py3Dmol code that shows the C-alpha trace and the ligand (Angstrom):
import py3Dmol

protein = """\
ATOM      1  CA  UNK A   1      98.587   3.049  21.370  1.00  0.00           C
ATOM      2  CA  UNK A   2      99.768   6.627  21.064  1.00  0.00           C
ATOM      3  CA  UNK A   3     100.063   8.152  17.570  1.00  0.00           C
ATOM      4  CA  UNK A   4     102.494  10.501  15.847  1.00  0.00           C
ATOM      5  CA  UNK A   5     100.201  13.470  16.588  1.00  0.00           C
ATOM      6  CA  UNK A   6     100.150  13.134  20.347  1.00  0.00           C
ATOM      7  CA  UNK A   7     103.334  11.508  21.483  1.00  0.00           C
ATOM      8  CA  UNK A   8     107.116  12.228  21.336  1.00  0.00           C
ATOM      9  CA  UNK A   9     108.872   9.308  19.650  1.00  0.00           C
ATOM     10  CA  UNK A  10     109.517   6.425  22.008  1.00  0.00           C
ATOM     11  CA  UNK A  11     107.707   8.045  24.925  1.00  0.00           C
ATOM     12  CA  UNK A  12     104.594   5.934  24.885  1.00  0.00           C
ATOM     13  CA  UNK A  13     104.929   3.934  28.095  1.00  0.00           C
ATOM     14  CA  UNK A  14     102.021   3.822  30.595  1.00  0.00           C
ATOM     15  CA  UNK A  15     101.732   6.782  32.958  1.00  0.00           C
ATOM     16  CA  UNK A  16     101.791   4.600  36.038  1.00  0.00           C
ATOM     17  CA  UNK A  17     105.064   2.944  35.139  1.00  0.00           C
ATOM     18  CA  UNK A  18     106.822   5.995  33.924  1.00  0.00           C
ATOM     19  CA  UNK A  19     109.373   8.006  35.925  1.00  0.00           C
ATOM     20  CA  UNK A  20     109.451  10.838  33.436  1.00  0.00           C
ATOM     21  CA  UNK A  21     106.256  12.532  32.262  1.00  0.00           C
ATOM     22  CA  UNK A  22     106.270  14.801  29.166  1.00  0.00           C
ATOM     23  CA  UNK A  23     103.521  17.407  28.828  1.00  0.00           C
ATOM     24  CA  UNK A  24     102.987  20.338  26.542  1.00  0.00           C
ATOM     25  CA  UNK A  25     102.191  23.862  27.757  1.00  0.00           C
ATOM     26  CA  UNK A  26     101.041  25.631  24.633  1.00  0.00           C
ATOM     27  CA  UNK A  27     100.877  29.212  26.016  1.00  0.00           C
ATOM     28  CA  UNK A  28     102.343  32.365  24.372  1.00  0.00           C
ATOM     29  CA  UNK A  29     100.202  35.039  25.938  1.00  0.00           C
ATOM     30  CA  UNK A  30     103.031  37.456  26.861  1.00  0.00           C
ATOM     31  CA  UNK A  31     105.141  37.002  23.728  1.00  0.00           C
ATOM     32  CA  UNK A  32     106.189  40.566  22.843  1.00  0.00           C
ATOM     33  CA  UNK A  33     107.737  40.214  19.394  1.00  0.00           C
ATOM     34  CA  UNK A  34     106.598  37.165  17.484  1.00  0.00           C
ATOM     35  CA  UNK A  35     103.957  34.936  19.107  1.00  0.00           C
ATOM     36  CA  UNK A  36     103.378  31.319  17.949  1.00  0.00           C
ATOM     37  CA  UNK A  37     105.149  29.171  20.525  1.00  0.00           C
ATOM     38  CA  UNK A  38     101.705  27.722  21.376  1.00  0.00           C
ATOM     39  CA  UNK A  39     102.086  25.568  18.267  1.00  0.00           C
ATOM     40  CA  UNK A  40     105.445  24.143  19.390  1.00  0.00           C
ATOM     41  CA  UNK A  41     104.575  21.012  21.442  1.00  0.00           C
ATOM     42  CA  UNK A  42     102.699  19.273  18.627  1.00  0.00           C
ATOM     43  CA  UNK A  43     105.228  20.356  15.984  1.00  0.00           C
ATOM     44  CA  UNK A  44     108.057  18.975  18.214  1.00  0.00           C
ATOM     45  CA  UNK A  45     106.238  15.630  18.543  1.00  0.00           C
ATOM     46  CA  UNK A  46     105.590  15.429  14.815  1.00  0.00           C
ATOM     47  CA  UNK A  47     109.235  16.233  13.982  1.00  0.00           C
ATOM     48  CA  UNK A  48     110.482  13.720  16.502  1.00  0.00           C
ATOM     49  CA  UNK A  49     109.473  10.907  14.083  1.00  0.00           C
ATOM     50  CA  UNK A  50     112.318  12.003  11.823  1.00  0.00           C
ATOM     51  CA  UNK A  51     114.771  11.042  14.580  1.00  0.00           C
ATOM     52  CA  UNK A  52     116.021   7.739  15.863  1.00  0.00           C
ATOM     53  CA  UNK A  53     115.184   6.886  19.476  1.00  0.00           C
ATOM     54  CA  UNK A  54     118.803   5.828  19.902  1.00  0.00           C
ATOM     55  CA  UNK A  55     121.409   8.487  20.707  1.00  0.00           C
ATOM     56  CA  UNK A  56     124.966   7.421  19.854  1.00  0.00           C
ATOM     57  CA  UNK A  57     126.373  10.391  21.827  1.00  0.00           C
ATOM     58  CA  UNK A  58     124.703   9.138  25.060  1.00  0.00           C
ATOM     59  CA  UNK A  59     124.667   5.486  24.046  1.00  0.00           C
ATOM     60  CA  UNK A  60     121.065   5.538  25.222  1.00  0.00           C
ATOM     61  CA  UNK A  61     117.809   4.551  23.577  1.00  0.00           C
ATOM     62  CA  UNK A  62     114.841   6.532  24.884  1.00  0.00           C
ATOM     63  CA  UNK A  63     112.708   3.576  23.939  1.00  0.00           C
ATOM     64  CA  UNK A  64     114.357   1.722  26.838  1.00  0.00           C
ATOM     65  CA  UNK A  65     113.322   4.409  29.358  1.00  0.00           C
ATOM     66  CA  UNK A  66     110.055   4.678  31.232  1.00  0.00           C
ATOM     67  CA  UNK A  67     108.603   7.829  29.723  1.00  0.00           C
ATOM     68  CA  UNK A  68     105.053   8.835  29.110  1.00  0.00           C
ATOM     69  CA  UNK A  69     104.051  11.776  26.978  1.00  0.00           C
ATOM     70  CA  UNK A  70     100.618  12.689  28.152  1.00  0.00           C
ATOM     71  CA  UNK A  71      99.916  15.407  25.598  1.00  0.00           C
ATOM     72  CA  UNK A  72      99.131  19.090  26.175  1.00  0.00           C
ATOM     73  CA  UNK A  73      97.438  20.929  29.034  1.00  0.00           C
ATOM     74  CA  UNK A  74      94.369  22.656  27.677  1.00  0.00           C
ATOM     75  CA  UNK A  75      94.454  26.324  28.467  1.00  0.00           C
ATOM     76  CA  UNK A  76      91.786  29.022  28.382  1.00  0.00           C
ATOM     77  CA  UNK A  77      92.917  31.847  26.055  1.00  0.00           C
ATOM     78  CA  UNK A  78      94.248  35.069  27.561  1.00  0.00           C
ATOM     79  CA  UNK A  79      93.860  33.954  31.171  1.00  0.00           C
ATOM     80  CA  UNK A  80      97.407  34.011  32.643  1.00  0.00           C
ATOM     81  CA  UNK A  81      96.362  33.147  36.210  1.00  0.00           C
ATOM     82  CA  UNK A  82      94.353  30.139  35.088  1.00  0.00           C
ATOM     83  CA  UNK A  83      97.256  28.979  32.930  1.00  0.00           C
ATOM     84  CA  UNK A  84      99.599  29.255  35.965  1.00  0.00           C
ATOM     85  CA  UNK A  85      97.021  27.340  38.074  1.00  0.00           C
ATOM     86  CA  UNK A  86      96.792  24.496  35.551  1.00  0.00           C
ATOM     87  CA  UNK A  87     100.587  24.183  35.182  1.00  0.00           C
ATOM     88  CA  UNK A  88     101.015  24.253  38.964  1.00  0.00           C
ATOM     89  CA  UNK A  89      98.373  21.501  39.488  1.00  0.00           C
ATOM     90  CA  UNK A  90     100.013  19.339  36.923  1.00  0.00           C
ATOM     91  CA  UNK A  91     103.485  19.783  38.335  1.00  0.00           C
ATOM     92  CA  UNK A  92     102.291  19.208  41.910  1.00  0.00           C
ATOM     93  CA  UNK A  93     100.518  16.008  40.960  1.00  0.00           C
ATOM     94  CA  UNK A  94     103.544  14.512  39.186  1.00  0.00           C
ATOM     95  CA  UNK A  95     105.986  15.730  41.840  1.00  0.00           C
ATOM     96  CA  UNK A  96     103.897  14.021  44.589  1.00  0.00           C
ATOM     97  CA  UNK A  97     104.211  10.791  42.635  1.00  0.00           C
ATOM     98  CA  UNK A  98     108.044  11.246  42.443  1.00  0.00           C
ATOM     99  CA  UNK A  99     107.900  11.536  38.694  1.00  0.00           C
ATOM    100  CA  UNK A 100     110.319  13.828  36.813  1.00  0.00           C
ATOM    101  CA  UNK A 101     108.731  16.265  34.402  1.00  0.00           C
ATOM    102  CA  UNK A 102     109.676  17.528  30.965  1.00  0.00           C
ATOM    103  CA  UNK A 103     107.527  20.392  29.782  1.00  0.00           C
ATOM    104  CA  UNK A 104     107.381  21.425  26.163  1.00  0.00           C
ATOM    105  CA  UNK A 105     106.589  25.203  25.848  1.00  0.00           C
ATOM    106  CA  UNK A 106     105.161  27.517  25.016  1.00  0.00           C
ATOM    107  CA  UNK A 107     106.865  30.704  25.955  1.00  0.00           C
ATOM    108  CA  UNK A 108     109.408  30.946  28.721  1.00  0.00           C
ATOM    109  CA  UNK A 109     106.953  32.211  31.329  1.00  0.00           C
ATOM    110  CA  UNK A 110     105.671  28.707  31.734  1.00  0.00           C
ATOM    111  CA  UNK A 111     108.820  27.870  33.737  1.00  0.00           C
ATOM    112  CA  UNK A 112     107.712  30.112  36.622  1.00  0.00           C
ATOM    113  CA  UNK A 113     104.683  28.106  37.875  1.00  0.00           C
ATOM    114  CA  UNK A 114     106.655  24.912  37.557  1.00  0.00           C
ATOM    115  CA  UNK A 115     109.469  26.242  39.747  1.00  0.00           C
ATOM    116  CA  UNK A 116     106.922  27.772  42.143  1.00  0.00           C
ATOM    117  CA  UNK A 117     105.716  24.246  42.890  1.00  0.00           C
ATOM    118  CA  UNK A 118     109.112  22.435  42.814  1.00  0.00           C
ATOM    119  CA  UNK A 119     110.809  25.022  45.050  1.00  0.00           C
ATOM    120  CA  UNK A 120     108.209  24.175  47.743  1.00  0.00           C
ATOM    121  CA  UNK A 121     108.896  20.485  47.473  1.00  0.00           C
ATOM    122  CA  UNK A 122     112.696  20.501  47.147  1.00  0.00           C
ATOM    123  CA  UNK A 123     115.257  22.244  49.373  1.00  0.00           C
ATOM    124  CA  UNK A 124     118.344  23.768  47.738  1.00  0.00           C
ATOM    125  CA  UNK A 125     116.769  23.711  44.291  1.00  0.00           C
ATOM    126  CA  UNK A 126     119.211  24.761  41.568  1.00  0.00           C
ATOM    127  CA  UNK A 127     118.226  26.024  38.119  1.00  0.00           C
ATOM    128  CA  UNK A 128     120.358  25.796  35.007  1.00  0.00           C
ATOM    129  CA  UNK A 129     119.179  28.418  32.536  1.00  0.00           C
ATOM    130  CA  UNK A 130     120.221  28.104  28.921  1.00  0.00           C
ATOM    131  CA  UNK A 131     119.018  31.070  26.831  1.00  0.00           C
ATOM    132  CA  UNK A 132     120.094  33.964  24.595  1.00  0.00           C
ATOM    133  CA  UNK A 133     118.311  36.425  26.897  1.00  0.00           C
ATOM    134  CA  UNK A 134     118.882  37.194  30.486  1.00  0.00           C
ATOM    135  CA  UNK A 135     115.089  37.331  31.300  1.00  0.00           C
ATOM    136  CA  UNK A 136     116.141  39.154  34.515  1.00  0.00           C
ATOM    137  CA  UNK A 137     114.058  42.357  34.213  1.00  0.00           C
ATOM    138  CA  UNK A 138     112.081  43.394  37.303  1.00  0.00           C
ATOM    139  CA  UNK A 139     109.187  44.269  35.032  1.00  0.00           C
ATOM    140  CA  UNK A 140     108.632  44.435  31.299  1.00  0.00           C
ATOM    141  CA  UNK A 141     106.216  47.021  29.930  1.00  0.00           C
ATOM    142  CA  UNK A 142     104.739  47.342  33.446  1.00  0.00           C
ATOM    143  CA  UNK A 143     104.256  43.585  33.759  1.00  0.00           C
ATOM    144  CA  UNK A 144     105.916  41.549  36.544  1.00  0.00           C
ATOM    145  CA  UNK A 145     105.135  38.154  34.994  1.00  0.00           C
ATOM    146  CA  UNK A 146     106.324  37.927  31.436  1.00  0.00           C
ATOM    147  CA  UNK A 147     108.762  35.956  29.245  1.00  0.00           C
ATOM    148  CA  UNK A 148     111.260  38.810  29.774  1.00  0.00           C
ATOM    149  CA  UNK A 149     111.115  38.708  33.609  1.00  0.00           C
ATOM    150  CA  UNK A 150     110.780  35.013  34.304  1.00  0.00           C
ATOM    151  CA  UNK A 151     114.254  34.319  35.688  1.00  0.00           C
ATOM    152  CA  UNK A 152     113.917  37.330  37.917  1.00  0.00           C
ATOM    153  CA  UNK A 153     110.669  35.876  39.344  1.00  0.00           C
ATOM    154  CA  UNK A 154     112.425  32.506  39.813  1.00  0.00           C
ATOM    155  CA  UNK A 155     115.356  34.290  41.549  1.00  0.00           C
ATOM    156  CA  UNK A 156     112.866  35.611  44.036  1.00  0.00           C
ATOM    157  CA  UNK A 157     111.790  32.061  44.841  1.00  0.00           C
ATOM    158  CA  UNK A 158     115.131  30.230  45.069  1.00  0.00           C
ATOM    159  CA  UNK A 159     117.739  32.946  45.309  1.00  0.00           C
ATOM    160  CA  UNK A 160     119.773  34.375  42.442  1.00  0.00           C
ATOM    161  CA  UNK A 161     122.925  32.525  43.451  1.00  0.00           C
ATOM    162  CA  UNK A 162     121.156  29.211  42.725  1.00  0.00           C
ATOM    163  CA  UNK A 163     120.611  30.025  39.018  1.00  0.00           C
ATOM    164  CA  UNK A 164     123.400  29.172  36.558  1.00  0.00           C
ATOM    165  CA  UNK A 165     123.120  30.947  33.217  1.00  0.00           C
ATOM    166  CA  UNK A 166     124.498  29.692  29.875  1.00  0.00           C
ATOM    167  CA  UNK A 167     124.593  31.359  26.449  1.00  0.00           C
ATOM    168  CA  UNK A 168     123.161  34.741  27.536  1.00  0.00           C
ATOM    169  CA  UNK A 169     124.123  37.458  25.027  1.00  0.00           C
ATOM    170  CA  UNK A 170     121.228  39.894  25.211  1.00  0.00           C
ATOM    171  CA  UNK A 171     119.774  42.020  28.019  1.00  0.00           C
ATOM    172  CA  UNK A 172     119.940  45.396  29.625  1.00  0.00           C
ATOM    173  CA  UNK A 173     122.979  46.693  31.453  1.00  0.00           C
ATOM    174  CA  UNK A 174     121.099  46.127  34.712  1.00  0.00           C
ATOM    175  CA  UNK A 175     120.369  42.517  33.874  1.00  0.00           C
ATOM    176  CA  UNK A 176     124.014  41.811  33.101  1.00  0.00           C
ATOM    177  CA  UNK A 177     125.030  43.546  36.360  1.00  0.00           C
ATOM    178  CA  UNK A 178     122.630  41.286  38.287  1.00  0.00           C
ATOM    179  CA  UNK A 179     124.086  38.177  36.768  1.00  0.00           C
ATOM    180  CA  UNK A 180     127.702  39.446  37.162  1.00  0.00           C
ATOM    181  CA  UNK A 181     127.073  39.814  40.957  1.00  0.00           C
ATOM    182  CA  UNK A 182     127.125  36.059  41.383  1.00  0.00           C
ATOM    183  CA  UNK A 183     129.481  35.272  38.568  1.00  0.00           C
ATOM    184  CA  UNK A 184     127.069  32.620  37.387  1.00  0.00           C
ATOM    185  CA  UNK A 185     127.379  33.046  33.632  1.00  0.00           C
ATOM    186  CA  UNK A 186     128.866  30.221  31.542  1.00  0.00           C
ATOM    187  CA  UNK A 187     130.473  28.616  34.626  1.00  0.00           C
ATOM    188  CA  UNK A 188     133.020  25.969  33.804  1.00  0.00           C
ATOM    189  CA  UNK A 189     131.921  22.375  34.485  1.00  0.00           C
ATOM    190  CA  UNK A 190     134.186  21.670  37.461  1.00  0.00           C
ATOM    191  CA  UNK A 191     133.022  24.741  39.323  1.00  0.00           C
ATOM    192  CA  UNK A 192     129.403  24.086  38.460  1.00  0.00           C
ATOM    193  CA  UNK A 193     129.634  20.531  39.622  1.00  0.00           C
ATOM    194  CA  UNK A 194     131.150  21.699  42.935  1.00  0.00           C
ATOM    195  CA  UNK A 195     128.329  24.127  43.406  1.00  0.00           C
ATOM    196  CA  UNK A 196     125.553  21.760  42.532  1.00  0.00           C
ATOM    197  CA  UNK A 197     126.828  18.557  44.136  1.00  0.00           C
ATOM    198  CA  UNK A 198     123.814  16.216  44.584  1.00  0.00           C
ATOM    199  CA  UNK A 199     121.289  19.032  45.006  1.00  0.00           C
ATOM    200  CA  UNK A 200     118.038  18.815  42.985  1.00  0.00           C
ATOM    201  CA  UNK A 201     118.417  20.572  39.627  1.00  0.00           C
ATOM    202  CA  UNK A 202     115.874  21.886  37.078  1.00  0.00           C
ATOM    203  CA  UNK A 203     117.025  22.617  33.543  1.00  0.00           C
ATOM    204  CA  UNK A 204     115.288  25.287  31.486  1.00  0.00           C
ATOM    205  CA  UNK A 205     116.288  25.620  27.774  1.00  0.00           C
ATOM    206  CA  UNK A 206     115.145  28.497  25.661  1.00  0.00           C
ATOM    207  CA  UNK A 207     115.817  27.378  22.158  1.00  0.00           C
ATOM    208  CA  UNK A 208     116.819  30.921  21.084  1.00  0.00           C
ATOM    209  CA  UNK A 209     120.174  30.165  22.703  1.00  0.00           C
ATOM    210  CA  UNK A 210     120.915  28.572  19.370  1.00  0.00           C
ATOM    211  CA  UNK A 211     122.130  30.795  16.570  1.00  0.00           C
ATOM    212  CA  UNK A 212     119.436  32.357  14.372  1.00  0.00           C
ATOM    213  CA  UNK A 213     120.841  30.392  11.393  1.00  0.00           C
ATOM    214  CA  UNK A 214     120.337  27.101  13.331  1.00  0.00           C
ATOM    215  CA  UNK A 215     116.875  27.882  14.686  1.00  0.00           C
ATOM    216  CA  UNK A 216     115.092  30.860  13.002  1.00  0.00           C
ATOM    217  CA  UNK A 217     111.697  29.618  14.225  1.00  0.00           C
ATOM    218  CA  UNK A 218     111.534  31.334  17.536  1.00  0.00           C
ATOM    219  CA  UNK A 219     109.803  34.335  19.057  1.00  0.00           C
ATOM    220  CA  UNK A 220     112.776  36.606  19.796  1.00  0.00           C
ATOM    221  CA  UNK A 221     115.725  35.501  17.554  1.00  0.00           C
ATOM    222  CA  UNK A 222     119.157  36.718  18.696  1.00  0.00           C
ATOM    223  CA  UNK A 223     122.072  36.429  16.299  1.00  0.00           C
ATOM    224  CA  UNK A 224     125.442  35.264  17.542  1.00  0.00           C
ATOM    225  CA  UNK A 225     124.349  32.126  19.284  1.00  0.00           C
ATOM    226  CA  UNK A 226     125.459  28.560  19.831  1.00  0.00           C
ATOM    227  CA  UNK A 227     125.829  25.968  17.132  1.00  0.00           C
ATOM    228  CA  UNK A 228     123.853  22.821  17.564  1.00  0.00           C
ATOM    229  CA  UNK A 229     127.002  20.942  18.441  1.00  0.00           C
ATOM    230  CA  UNK A 230     127.940  23.475  21.140  1.00  0.00           C
ATOM    231  CA  UNK A 231     124.516  23.185  22.701  1.00  0.00           C
ATOM    232  CA  UNK A 232     124.652  19.391  22.516  1.00  0.00           C
ATOM    233  CA  UNK A 233     128.038  19.342  24.263  1.00  0.00           C
ATOM    234  CA  UNK A 234     126.774  21.701  26.915  1.00  0.00           C
ATOM    235  CA  UNK A 235     123.767  19.538  27.600  1.00  0.00           C
ATOM    236  CA  UNK A 236     125.852  16.372  27.646  1.00  0.00           C
ATOM    237  CA  UNK A 237     128.174  17.958  30.237  1.00  0.00           C
ATOM    238  CA  UNK A 238     125.232  18.289  32.627  1.00  0.00           C
ATOM    239  CA  UNK A 239     124.601  14.546  32.613  1.00  0.00           C
ATOM    240  CA  UNK A 240     124.866  13.003  36.093  1.00  0.00           C
ATOM    241  CA  UNK A 241     123.350  15.897  37.978  1.00  0.00           C
ATOM    242  CA  UNK A 242     120.306  15.103  40.149  1.00  0.00           C
ATOM    243  CA  UNK A 243     117.638  16.433  37.740  1.00  0.00           C
ATOM    244  CA  UNK A 244     114.040  16.636  38.882  1.00  0.00           C
ATOM    245  CA  UNK A 245     112.702  18.247  35.689  1.00  0.00           C
ATOM    246  CA  UNK A 246     113.304  20.350  32.613  1.00  0.00           C
ATOM    247  CA  UNK A 247     111.630  22.366  29.939  1.00  0.00           C
ATOM    248  CA  UNK A 248     112.314  23.243  26.351  1.00  0.00           C
ATOM    249  CA  UNK A 249     110.611  26.511  25.373  1.00  0.00           C
ATOM    250  CA  UNK A 250     110.163  29.167  22.703  1.00  0.00           C
ATOM    251  CA  UNK A 251     110.003  27.235  19.448  1.00  0.00           C
ATOM    252  CA  UNK A 252     107.678  29.263  17.204  1.00  0.00           C
ATOM    253  CA  UNK A 253     107.538  26.794  14.341  1.00  0.00           C
ATOM    254  CA  UNK A 254     105.600  28.802  11.779  1.00  0.00           C
ATOM    255  CA  UNK A 255     108.443  31.384  11.311  1.00  0.00           C
ATOM    256  CA  UNK A 256     110.530  28.637   9.697  1.00  0.00           C
ATOM    257  CA  UNK A 257     108.672  27.404   6.575  1.00  0.00           C
ATOM    258  CA  UNK A 258     111.344  24.692   5.984  1.00  0.00           C
ATOM    259  CA  UNK A 259     110.294  22.951   9.218  1.00  0.00           C
ATOM    260  CA  UNK A 260     113.919  22.531  10.181  1.00  0.00           C
ATOM    261  CA  UNK A 261     113.581  24.496  13.425  1.00  0.00           C
ATOM    262  CA  UNK A 262     111.046  21.939  14.663  1.00  0.00           C
ATOM    263  CA  UNK A 263     113.491  19.113  13.841  1.00  0.00           C
ATOM    264  CA  UNK A 264     116.274  20.951  15.688  1.00  0.00           C
ATOM    265  CA  UNK A 265     113.920  21.398  18.681  1.00  0.00           C
ATOM    266  CA  UNK A 266     112.944  17.711  18.615  1.00  0.00           C
ATOM    267  CA  UNK A 267     116.583  16.677  18.792  1.00  0.00           C
ATOM    268  CA  UNK A 268     117.252  19.143  21.669  1.00  0.00           C
ATOM    269  CA  UNK A 269     114.371  17.466  23.456  1.00  0.00           C
ATOM    270  CA  UNK A 270     115.832  14.053  22.810  1.00  0.00           C
ATOM    271  CA  UNK A 271     119.171  15.188  24.221  1.00  0.00           C
ATOM    272  CA  UNK A 272     117.420  16.748  27.206  1.00  0.00           C
ATOM    273  CA  UNK A 273     115.679  13.414  27.928  1.00  0.00           C
ATOM    274  CA  UNK A 274     119.075  11.637  27.869  1.00  0.00           C
ATOM    275  CA  UNK A 275     120.654  14.329  30.012  1.00  0.00           C
ATOM    276  CA  UNK A 276     118.055  14.244  32.769  1.00  0.00           C
ATOM    277  CA  UNK A 277     117.650  10.461  32.807  1.00  0.00           C
ATOM    278  CA  UNK A 278     120.120   8.505  34.883  1.00  0.00           C
ATOM    279  CA  UNK A 279     121.519   5.262  33.563  1.00  0.00           C
ATOM    280  CA  UNK A 280     119.971   3.437  36.540  1.00  0.00           C
ATOM    281  CA  UNK A 281     116.519   4.260  35.133  1.00  0.00           C
ATOM    282  CA  UNK A 282     117.247   2.295  31.933  1.00  0.00           C
ATOM    283  CA  UNK A 283     115.417  -1.001  31.804  1.00  0.00           C
ATOM    284  CA  UNK A 284     116.432  -4.091  29.724  1.00  0.00           C
ATOM    285  CA  UNK A 285     120.130  -3.772  30.285  1.00  0.00           C
TER     286      UNK A 285
END
"""
ligand_1 = """\
1
MN
Mn 115.227 33.908 25.123
"""
view = py3Dmol.view(width=600, height=400)
view.addModel(protein, "pdb")
view.setStyle({"model": 0}, {"cartoon": {"style": "trace"}})
view.addModel(ligand_1, "xyz")
view.setStyle({"model": 1}, {"stick": {}})
view.zoomTo()
view.show()
């Protein structure tokens, strides 16, 4: 029996029978402003017990799904390459077993090793990127692999035209010019759906896409963001795509002493689970 401390609510099914595996990647080694996202996975799990497993918006109960939260990957401190290696091994193992993944960050860089693996297993992989920041720098303070460059690194793997950005409101002129080249910012649903079709999709959500008043507990807060309702509607609109995985990153819980940011993050995770799970996967109905 899994307990509050090590399991997202309702996600306590056996690993073997689960088609969605949740794991935590508590790494914040390149955070440039306010580190602390390493504490997010456990805080999200704890906060999840304040939520219901049933979502009226989706008319889905995550208790009815086959989901196993296996806990956190254990990382050596300050060893980025070893962190990458561990995330890649984990992703490769689950992907071989045809299981979807949902990774709880950690900082945004953790998305890169995941995509590195998935892009090898899936042709025509598309990435939906929900974030306040473009993360499209070539390098950041002489570093190629950082939370500020992660989408640029991913673009090198799958092609920039296959990344669809939502909510971006901060970046350099060059980053915005890169995004503008493919007109892939805040694409309307009909066009997105046409582009994506039935191709495999990975969803990466940086929680700082939310307004600072909604989620102050994050590493690089950016005022002028989405309301919770706007983000929820956006995520709901993605339902039905052929998702192979997702991540929710950049909660830094200790910057919000009220604990509300962790609760917000937990509900984003619940909505993400509902978005990436197809109705066919529901049992008992
Ligand atoms: Mn961000």
